[in-house]
C-alpha positions as CSV (number, residue, x, y, z in Angstrom):
1,M,13.8,-39.4,36.8
2,K,11.5,-38.6,33.5
3,Y,8.8,-35.8,34.8
4,A,5.4,-35.1,33.1
5,L,3.0,-32.3,34.2
6,I,-0.8,-32.5,34.0
7,G,-2.5,-29.0,34.5
8,C,-0.9,-25.3,33.7
9,G,-2.7,-23.0,35.9
10,R,-1.7,-20.3,38.6
11,I,0.1,-23.6,40.8
12,S,1.7,-25.2,38.0
13,T,5.1,-22.7,37.5
14,N,5.6,-24.0,41.1
15,H,5.3,-27.6,40.2
16,V,7.9,-26.5,37.4
17,Q,10.4,-24.7,39.2
18,A,10.3,-27.7,41.6
19,A,11.2,-30.3,38.3
20,V,13.8,-27.9,37.2
21,S,15.4,-27.4,40.3
22,N,15.5,-31.4,41.5
23,D,17.2,-32.0,37.9
24,F,14.3,-33.9,36.3
25,E,14.2,-35.1,32.9
26,F,10.8,-33.3,32.0
27,V,9.7,-34.7,29.3
28,A,6.1,-33.8,28.3
29,V,3.4,-31.5,29.5
30,C,-0.5,-32.0,29.2
31,D,-3.7,-28.3,29.3
32,L,-6.7,-28.3,27.1
33,I,-5.4,-24.7,26.1
34,P,-2.3,-25.3,24.3
35,E,-1.4,-21.5,25.2
36,H,-1.6,-22.5,29.3
37,M,1.9,-25.0,28.5
38,E,3.5,-22.1,26.7
39,D,2.5,-19.6,29.6
40,V,4.1,-21.8,32.0
41,L,6.9,-23.2,29.8
42,I,8.2,-19.4,28.8
43,K,8.4,-18.5,32.9
44,H,10.8,-20.7,33.4
45,G,12.6,-19.9,29.6
46,L,11.5,-23.6,28.5
47,E,9.5,-22.6,25.6
48,N,12.4,-23.2,23.3
49,D,13.2,-27.0,24.4
50,T,11.5,-29.2,21.9
51,T,12.5,-32.5,24.3
52,I,8.9,-31.4,25.7
53,R,6.8,-32.6,24.1
54,R,2.8,-31.1,24.3
55,Y,-0.7,-32.9,24.7
56,T,-3.8,-31.7,24.8
57,D,-5.0,-35.4,26.1
58,Y,-3.3,-36.5,29.5
59,K,-4.1,-40.6,28.2
60,N,-1.8,-39.6,25.2
61,M,0.6,-38.7,26.5
62,I,1.3,-41.1,29.0
63,E,0.6,-43.7,26.2
64,E,3.1,-42.3,24.2
65,N,5.9,-41.5,26.3
66,D,8.1,-43.4,29.2
67,I,7.4,-41.3,32.2
68,D,8.5,-42.3,36.0
69,L,6.6,-39.5,37.5
70,I,3.7,-36.7,37.1
71,S,2.2,-34.1,38.6
72,I,-1.3,-33.5,38.9
73,A,-2.6,-29.6,38.7
74,T,-5.3,-29.7,37.0
75,E,-8.5,-28.3,38.7
76,S,-9.8,-30.7,41.8
77,G,-12.7,-32.7,40.2
78,L,-10.3,-34.2,38.2
79,H,-7.5,-35.3,40.7
80,A,-8.5,-38.6,41.6
81,E,-9.9,-39.5,37.4
82,I,-6.3,-38.4,36.6
83,A,-4.5,-40.4,39.2
84,L,-6.0,-43.6,38.9
85,Y,-5.3,-43.4,35.5
86,C,-1.6,-43.3,36.0
87,I,-1.5,-45.4,38.9
88,E,-2.9,-47.9,37.2
89,H,-0.3,-47.6,34.2
90,G,2.3,-47.9,36.9
91,I,3.5,-44.1,37.4
92,H,4.1,-42.6,40.5
93,V,2.4,-39.2,41.4
94,I,2.4,-36.0,43.4
95,I,-1.4,-34.7,43.8
96,E,-2.3,-31.2,43.7
97,K,-4.7,-30.6,47.0
98,P,-7.5,-31.6,47.4
99,M,-6.1,-35.4,46.2
100,A,-10.1,-36.0,45.4
101,M,-13.1,-34.7,46.4
102,C,-15.1,-37.5,48.1
103,M,-13.7,-40.3,50.5
104,Q,-14.3,-43.3,48.5
105,D,-12.1,-41.5,45.5
106,A,-9.0,-41.0,48.1
107,E,-9.5,-44.4,49.1
108,K,-9.3,-45.8,45.8
109,I,-6.3,-44.3,44.9
110,I,-4.7,-45.8,48.3
111,N,-5.5,-49.1,47.4
112,L,-4.7,-49.0,43.5
113,S,-1.0,-47.4,44.0
114,K,-0.5,-50.2,47.0
115,K,-1.8,-53.0,44.2
116,R,0.4,-51.4,41.9
117,G,3.6,-50.5,44.0
118,V,3.7,-46.9,43.3
119,K,4.2,-43.8,45.1
120,V,1.5,-41.2,45.5
121,A,2.7,-37.9,47.5
122,A,-0.5,-35.5,48.3
123,C,1.0,-31.6,47.7
124,H,0.8,-30.5,51.0
125,Q,4.4,-28.6,50.6
126,N,3.9,-26.4,53.4
127,R,5.0,-29.5,55.9
128,F,8.4,-28.8,54.2
129,N,8.7,-24.7,55.6
130,I,11.3,-24.2,57.6
131,A,9.3,-23.1,60.7
132,V,6.8,-25.7,60.5
133,Q,9.7,-28.2,60.4
134,K,11.1,-26.4,64.0
135,M,7.6,-26.9,64.9
136,R,7.5,-30.5,64.4
137,K,11.1,-31.3,65.5
138,A,10.1,-29.4,69.2
139,L,6.7,-31.6,69.3
140,E,8.6,-35.1,68.2
141,S,11.6,-34.3,71.3
142,N,8.5,-34.0,73.4
143,R,9.4,-30.5,74.4
144,F,5.6,-29.2,74.6
145,G,5.2,-32.0,76.9
146,K,0.9,-33.0,77.3
147,L,-0.8,-30.6,74.8
148,S,-4.2,-28.1,75.3
149,H,-4.8,-27.2,72.0
150,G,-4.2,-25.9,68.5
151,S,-5.7,-23.5,66.2
152,I,-5.5,-22.6,62.8
153,H,-6.3,-19.1,61.1
154,V,-6.3,-18.9,57.2
155,R,-7.2,-15.1,56.9
156,W,-6.7,-14.6,53.1
157,N,-8.7,-12.1,50.2
158,R,-10.3,-14.1,47.0
159,N,-11.8,-11.4,44.4
160,K,-14.5,-11.7,41.7
161,D,-11.3,-11.5,39.2
162,Y,-9.6,-14.6,40.5
163,Y,-13.1,-17.1,40.1
164,T,-13.6,-15.2,36.8
165,Q,-10.1,-16.7,35.8
166,A,-11.3,-20.1,36.2
167,P,-15.0,-21.0,35.9
168,W,-14.8,-24.6,38.0
169,R,-13.5,-22.5,41.2
170,G,-16.1,-22.0,43.9
171,T,-18.1,-25.0,42.5
172,W,-18.8,-28.1,44.6
173,K,-17.8,-30.7,41.8
174,Q,-14.8,-29.4,40.8
175,D,-12.9,-27.2,43.8
176,G,-15.2,-26.6,46.8
177,G,-14.9,-23.1,49.0
178,A,-12.5,-21.6,51.0
179,L,-11.8,-24.5,53.5
180,M,-11.4,-26.9,50.4
181,N,-9.1,-24.7,48.4
182,Q,-7.6,-22.1,50.1
183,C,-7.2,-23.5,53.8
184,I,-6.7,-27.6,53.6
185,H,-2.8,-26.8,53.7
186,G,-3.5,-25.2,57.3
187,I,-5.8,-27.6,58.1
188,D,-3.3,-30.4,57.4
189,L,-0.9,-29.0,59.3
190,L,-3.1,-28.8,62.7
191,R,-4.4,-32.5,62.4
192,W,-0.5,-33.8,61.8
193,M,0.6,-31.8,64.6
194,L,-1.9,-32.3,67.3
195,G,-2.3,-36.3,66.5
196,D,-3.8,-37.2,63.3
197,E,-6.2,-39.2,64.9
198,V,-9.7,-37.0,65.0
199,E,-12.8,-37.7,67.6
200,S,-15.4,-35.0,66.3
201,V,-16.0,-32.2,64.0
202,Y,-18.3,-29.5,64.4
203,G,-18.4,-26.9,62.2
204,V,-20.3,-23.6,60.5
205,T,-19.7,-22.6,56.7
206,R,-21.6,-19.5,55.2
207,Q,-21.4,-17.5,51.6
208,Q,-20.8,-13.5,53.0
209,F,-19.4,-12.0,49.8
210,H,-19.4,-14.5,47.4
211,D,-23.1,-14.7,45.8
212,Y,-21.5,-15.7,42.4
213,L,-19.9,-19.3,43.6
214,E,-21.6,-22.2,45.0
215,A,-19.3,-22.9,47.9
216,E,-18.3,-21.2,51.2
217,D,-15.9,-18.2,51.5
218,V,-15.6,-18.7,55.5
219,G,-15.9,-21.9,57.6
220,L,-15.1,-22.1,60.9
221,A,-14.7,-25.8,63.1
222,V,-14.1,-26.9,66.7
223,I,-12.1,-30.8,66.7
224,K,-11.6,-33.2,69.6
225,F,-8.9,-35.3,69.1
226,K,-8.5,-38.9,70.9
227,N,-5.7,-37.9,72.7
228,G,-7.7,-35.4,74.1
229,A,-6.8,-32.1,72.5
230,I,-8.6,-29.7,70.8
231,A,-8.5,-27.7,68.3
232,T,-10.2,-24.5,66.1
233,I,-10.2,-23.9,62.1
234,E,-11.1,-20.1,61.0
235,G,-10.9,-20.1,57.1
236,T,-12.0,-17.2,55.0
237,T,-11.5,-15.5,51.9
238,N,-13.3,-12.6,52.7
239,V,-10.1,-10.5,54.4
240,Y,-9.9,-6.7,53.0
241,P,-8.3,-5.9,50.9
242,K,-5.7,-8.7,50.8
243,N,-4.3,-11.3,52.0
244,L,-3.3,-11.1,56.0
245,E,-1.8,-14.3,57.6
246,E,-1.6,-17.9,58.1
247,T,-1.2,-18.5,61.1
248,L,-0.8,-21.9,63.1
249,Y,-0.7,-21.8,67.2
250,L,0.4,-25.1,68.9
251,F,0.1,-25.0,73.2
252,G,1.4,-27.5,75.4
253,E,2.0,-27.5,79.4
254,N,5.7,-27.1,78.5
255,G,5.7,-24.8,75.6
256,T,3.8,-22.4,72.9
257,V,4.9,-21.6,69.3
258,K,2.6,-19.7,66.8
259,L,3.6,-19.6,63.5
260,G,2.8,-16.7,61.3
261,G,3.7,-14.9,57.9
262,K,1.2,-15.3,54.6
263,S,1.6,-19.1,54.9
264,T,3.3,-20.0,58.1
265,N,6.3,-19.3,57.0
266,N,7.4,-17.7,59.7
267,I,8.5,-18.0,63.8
268,D,6.2,-15.3,65.7
269,V,6.0,-16.7,69.1
270,W,8.6,-19.7,70.6
271,E,8.6,-20.1,74.5
272,F,9.8,-23.2,75.8
273,S,10.2,-23.9,80.0
274,E,13.6,-25.3,79.2
275,E,15.3,-23.2,76.4
276,T,18.2,-24.1,74.1
277,K,20.8,-22.2,71.9
278,E,18.6,-23.3,68.9
279,D,15.6,-21.8,70.5
280,M,17.5,-18.3,70.3
281,K,17.6,-18.7,66.6
282,N,14.2,-19.5,66.2
283,K,12.9,-16.6,67.6
284,G,11.8,-14.4,64.7
285,L,12.5,-16.8,62.0
286,Q,11.4,-15.5,58.5
287,E,11.3,-17.7,55.5
288,A,11.0,-15.4,52.4
289,T,8.7,-16.5,49.9
290,S,7.7,-15.2,46.7
291,N,4.2,-16.1,46.6
292,V,1.4,-17.5,49.5
293,Y,2.6,-20.9,47.7
294,G,6.2,-20.8,49.6
295,N,9.0,-23.0,49.2
296,G,7.9,-26.3,50.0
297,H,7.3,-27.6,46.5
298,T,11.3,-28.2,45.4
299,S,11.7,-29.9,48.8
300,L,8.2,-32.3,48.2
301,F,9.9,-33.6,44.6
302,S,13.0,-34.2,46.3
303,D,11.7,-36.0,49.2
304,M,9.4,-38.2,46.2
305,M,12.2,-38.7,43.9
306,E,14.5,-40.3,47.0
307,A,10.8,-42.5,48.3
308,I,10.9,-43.5,44.6
309,R,14.6,-44.9,44.7
310,D,14.7,-45.8,48.2
311,D,11.4,-47.4,47.9
312,R,9.7,-46.0,51.1
313,D,6.6,-44.0,51.2
314,P,6.8,-40.2,50.6
315,Y,6.9,-38.0,53.7
316,V,3.6,-36.8,52.8
317,D,2.0,-39.9,51.5
318,A,-1.5,-40.0,50.1
319,E,-2.8,-41.0,53.5
320,A,-2.0,-37.9,54.7
321,G,-3.6,-36.3,51.6
322,M,-6.8,-38.6,52.6
323,R,-6.9,-37.2,56.4
324,A,-6.6,-33.6,55.6
325,L,-9.2,-33.9,52.9
326,E,-11.5,-36.2,55.7
327,L,-11.2,-33.1,57.7
328,V,-13.0,-30.7,55.5
329,L,-15.6,-32.7,54.4
330,A,-16.2,-33.3,57.9
331,V,-16.7,-29.8,58.3
332,Y,-19.0,-29.4,55.3
333,K,-20.9,-32.5,56.6
334,S,-21.6,-30.7,59.9
335,Q,-22.8,-27.4,58.6
336,K,-25.5,-30.1,55.9
337,T,-26.4,-31.7,59.1
338,G,-26.2,-29.4,62.1
339,E,-24.7,-32.1,63.5
340,V,-21.7,-33.1,65.3
341,V,-20.1,-35.6,63.0
342,H,-18.0,-38.6,64.2
343,L,-14.5,-39.6,62.2
344,P,-14.1,-41.8,60.7
345,L,-16.2,-40.9,57.3
346,K,-16.7,-42.5,54.9
347,D,-19.4,-41.9,52.5
348,F,-19.1,-38.3,52.6
349,S,-18.5,-35.8,48.7
350,S,-18.0,-32.5,48.3
351,V,-21.3,-32.9,45.9
352,D,-23.7,-33.7,48.3
353,M,-23.2,-30.0,49.5
354,I,-24.5,-28.3,46.6
355,G,-27.7,-26.2,46.8
356,E,-26.5,-25.5,50.5
357,F,-26.0,-21.7,49.8
């Protein structure tokens, strides 16, 4: 698998680690700032590997190399443009979240990938967390019975130093706010677990402590699903003094599960009406992680490799990425209009929020 990386910021080290762990042939790396490329390669002992070609223009990189798979880890506002270029050139892509900043671009990625026969994976790596996989298995086995409701709480901290590291952070065009950047992983899990099909969303967002940004630092929402379940979202970067938790709750007539830890990597509560031997092992499960991004990138890259080889859809495909984006944008639109937003959402973009705060 001939692999290349575009974008060498904060998350890129997870992409490099995942590529190395899966024995990909790392052929090229691209970033506008050469020092950023060297920094991430040094972290993995690859700075002296002359077979990895360095580029500051991703189009030149694509033209000059034979590449099977590219992962895109630039600022969010460039994800769609770069993905469409890669897909047009027949290259499979893994796109960091969010896959785009507007619904139209997400749909273009999906349609073009189908036309070109290219695989696209949305980088919602927390789906591969051990705790998340166990919750999903219980759900697919109908152990919860009828679902009542669920919730996601992403209670993190991001201070001014974080935002000054990269001026695009917190802007409507290139990033969005806490919901789009920090909380979209949890929002993806919530929608996935509760049946994906959303009827309506009502949301409220605010900018409480980060007046140097364009976007929100806290958002809350209520979601109605077509299957009758309801859910809430709470996402913020205002927690003092550091990241507190990312917790996902699921409540059914026959079961209750709470996933906790910094990134839904632990099982805090695991209760079902009919207990099994496996249940006793699940209670109190903790998956060690080195940061809030968890360990899922390696599994997501491995799945993408298998999807390409076996000509199947990736486990977290482009449609999944679009659904997570749609739910965030629906919360934004509800804030802007003050009204309930009904899905599907067709014509909304993060830039429609410019001037909101």
